[in-house]
N, C-alpha and C positions, 0 to 999 in steps of 0.2 A: 504494500500500500504506500503510495507516494503522499507525502504531506507538504502542504503549502508553507513556504517560508517567505516572509516579507523581506525585501531587500531595501536597504537605505542608500540613496544616491548621495554622491559628494555634492554638497551645496555650494562649493566654491571651485568649480571646475576650471575657471580661468587662471587659477594659481598653480595648477598641477605641474606644468612644465618647469616653472621656477622652483617649486618644492622638490621635484625629482632631481633637478640640477644641483641644488644645495646638498641633498642627501648623497648624491654621487661624489661631490667635492669633498664631503666629510667621510666618505667611505662607508656610508650607512646602507645596509641591505636588510630586508626582512629576515628574521631569524626564527628558529623553532625552539621549543622547550627542550631542555636537556643537552643543548650544545654548549661548547665552551663560550661561544659568543653570547648565549643566553645568560650564562653564569656571570659574565662580565657586565652585562646590561643590568641585571638585578642588583649587583653590588653597587652600581652607580646611583640607584634609587628607583623612582617610579618608572614603570614601563608603559608604553602605549601598546594596545592590542587590537586586532580585528579578527573576525571570523568571516572568511570569504565564502562565496556561494557554495563551493563544494565541501564546506565544513572545516577546511584547514585553518588552524590558528597561527597567525603571524604576529610577531612582536618586535619591538625595538626600544631603545632608551627614549625617554621623554625629551631629554636634553643632551646635546653634544656641544661641548665648548660654550656653554651658557646660551645656546640657541635652541629654542623649542622646535622640535620636528613635528610635522603635520601627519595626522592619521592617513591622509591620502597617499603618502609615500608607501605605506604597507600594501595597499591594494592597487597602487599605480593609478589612483583616481577612479577606479571602477567601483560599482556598488558592493556593499557588504551586508552580511546578516546581522552583525553586531560590531560595536566599537566602543572602546573606553580606555581606562587606565587601571593599573593594578600595582600593588606592592607585593613582592614575593621575596622570600629569603630561602637560602639553602645553596647547595652546590652538588655537582657530580650526580645528578639524577634524584636527589632527595630534597624536596621543596615543600614549603608551607606558604599558602597565600594569606597575606595579612589583611588586604582589602581590595575590593574591585568595584568599579563604577562604570557608568555609561557616558562619561564626559568626553565628548568629541564635538568641537565646533564645526568640523567639516561635514560630518554625517548626521549629527543631531538625532541619534536614535532614542527611542523612548525607554523608560525604566525596565520594561519587560525584557529587553535585550541583555540585561545583566545576567539573567538566567542562562541564556545561550552562551555567554562568556564563561560562566561558572562551569557549565557542562563541558565546554571545550577544554578548559584547564584541567578539570577532573579526569577527562578521558586521557590526559597526559600525565596523570599522577599528582596533580596539585589540588589540594582541598583548601578552601578558604575558611578561616576561623569564624 
C-alpha cells in the first residue's frame, strides 16, 4: 500500500545557486548519520537536516566559519518531506538526540514534520530524549 507524503517546496528558490556556490566554496556536502563527517558536524553543534522524497536523511552543520548554511543546500533546492535542526551527541555509531525541531526558513514545514524527522533519525539508531 502506497501512502501519500506531503512535500514542502523551497520558498526561496532564487537563492539556490548562490547557496550551493557558498557550500561548494566551504567544502560542504550533505552527509549521512554514522560517518566521520557526521561525527565532526555534531561536535560543532547544531545540525540542519532534511528528509528527501525517497526517505533518505541528509545532514550538515548549521554553521561553517560563522556563516549559517541554508537547508536548500541539502536537497539542492528540491522539495523535501521534512526539514529542521537537531542537536545530537555521540561518536562512532553511538548517538543520542538531545532535541529536534522543524525550523527551516527555506521550506517552512509544519510541526507534524518533526515526527518524520524523528522516524528518520531513529531508523539510523538515534533516539531523541
